[in-house]
MARKESE-495500 format. One record per residue (C-alpha): x, y, z; residue in three letters. Coordinates in pm, whole numbers, plus 50000, padded with zeros to 5 digits. Layout:
N
> X_Y_Z_Ala .
...
***
This chain:
104
> 43377_15967_75473_Met .
> 43555_15710_75670_Ser .
> 43590_15510_75349_Trp .
> 43761_15809_75148_Val .
> 43996_15837_75460_Trp .
> 44053_15463_75433_Leu .
> 44139_15461_75056_Leu .
> 44374_15742_75100_Ala .
> 44554_15557_75387_Ala .
> 44594_15265_75136_Ile .
> 44717_15477_74851_Ala .
> 44970_15664_75063_Ser .
> 45102_15334_75226_Glu .
> 45125_15174_74872_Leu .
> 45327_15472_74764_Val .
> 45567_15430_75045_Ala .
> 45593_15077_75037_Thr .
> 45670_15091_74661_Met .
> 45916_15362_74730_Ser .
> 46083_15144_75004_Leu .
> 46128_14875_74731_Arg .
> 46273_15100_74486_Ala .
> 46517_15240_74729_Ser .
> 46709_14931_74707_Asp .
> 46770_14894_75081_Gly .
> 46815_15278_75124_Phe .
> 47108_15272_74893_Arg .
> 46904_15518_74659_Lys .
> 46856_15825_74899_Lys .
> 46595_15990_74656_Val .
> 46345_15752_74796_Trp .
> 46385_15850_75157_Leu .
> 46135_16125_75140_Ala .
> 45845_15941_74969_Pro .
> 45888_15650_75227_Ile .
> 45878_15884_75520_Ala .
> 45606_16097_75404_Val .
> 45401_15835_75269_Gly .
> 45397_15620_75584_Tyr .
> 45313_15922_75812_Leu .
> 45054_16036_75574_Val .
> 44899_15698_75573_Ser .
> 44888_15656_75962_Phe .
> 44727_16007_75946_Ala .
> 44463_15910_75706_Phe .
> 44400_15569_75883_Leu .
> 44353_15771_76201_Ala .
> 44104_15985_76026_Ala .
> 43911_15684_75913_Ala .
> 43897_15569_76256_Leu .
> 43785_15908_76381_Ser .
> 43492_15916_76120_Ala .
> 43363_15598_76295_Gly .
> 43509_15307_76127_Met .
> 43582_15018_76346_Pro .
> 43957_14950_76390_Val .
> 43926_14580_76310_Gly .
> 43747_14658_75968_Val .
> 43979_14941_75876_Ala .
> 44313_14770_75968_Tyr .
> 44208_14445_75818_Gly .
> 44103_14615_75473_Ile .
> 44432_14848_75500_Trp .
> 44646_14559_75536_Val .
> 44468_14297_75284_Ala .
> 44419_14567_75006_Val .
> 44797_14661_75059_Gly .
> 44919_14318_75049_Ile .
> 44738_14255_74738_Ala .
> 44833_14572_74547_Leu .
> 45190_14558_74662_Val .
> 45241_14213_74538_Ala .
> 45071_14305_74199_Leu .
> 45258_14601_74128_Leu .
> 45587_14453_74249_Ala .
> 45532_14186_73996_Arg .
> 45443_14425_73718_Ala .
> 45735_14660_73784_Ile .
> 46009_14475_73923_Trp .
> 45921_14106_73826_Lys .
> 45900_14002_74186_Asp .
> 45767_13639_74217_Pro .
> 45364_13592_74245_Leu .
> 45315_13232_74240_Thr .
> 44980_13052_74263_Pro .
> 45064_12981_74632_Arg .
> 45106_13353_74708_Met .
> 44790_13429_74503_Met .
> 44612_13181_74732_Ala .
> 44746_13335_75059_Gly .
> 44615_13693_74926_Ile .
> 44266_13518_74878_Ala .
> 44279_13370_75208_Ile .
> 44350_13710_75369_Ile .
> 44086_13858_75163_Ala .
> 43826_13609_75290_Val .
> 43944_13656_75640_Gly .
> 43887_14032_75609_Val .
> 43550_13992_75480_Ile .
> 43466_13766_75768_Leu .
> 43583_14016_76004_Val .
> 43378_14285_75841_Glu .
> 43035_14097_75809_Val .
> 43106_13911_76150_Gly .
***
């Protein structure tokens, strides 16, 4: 069950972060509720994953790494944000680091 909670934490954090980008520096007030709710729910789901027995290093590493990768890809697709080969290499390095922490 810890993996389900972690996936829910990642999804809600992704919604909150993309809403933060859509808010244009909090100028578009309609995005404030999804930002606040998304981050609060994300932390609650992360806490549930930890409560279910997932090690904090693994949970946080996966949460951050998947979040970074998905935000970068979605921001590229939606807003045409840059996603250079160097940035993709950085994401790959983060993913390798998380894998090393998990198997370590």
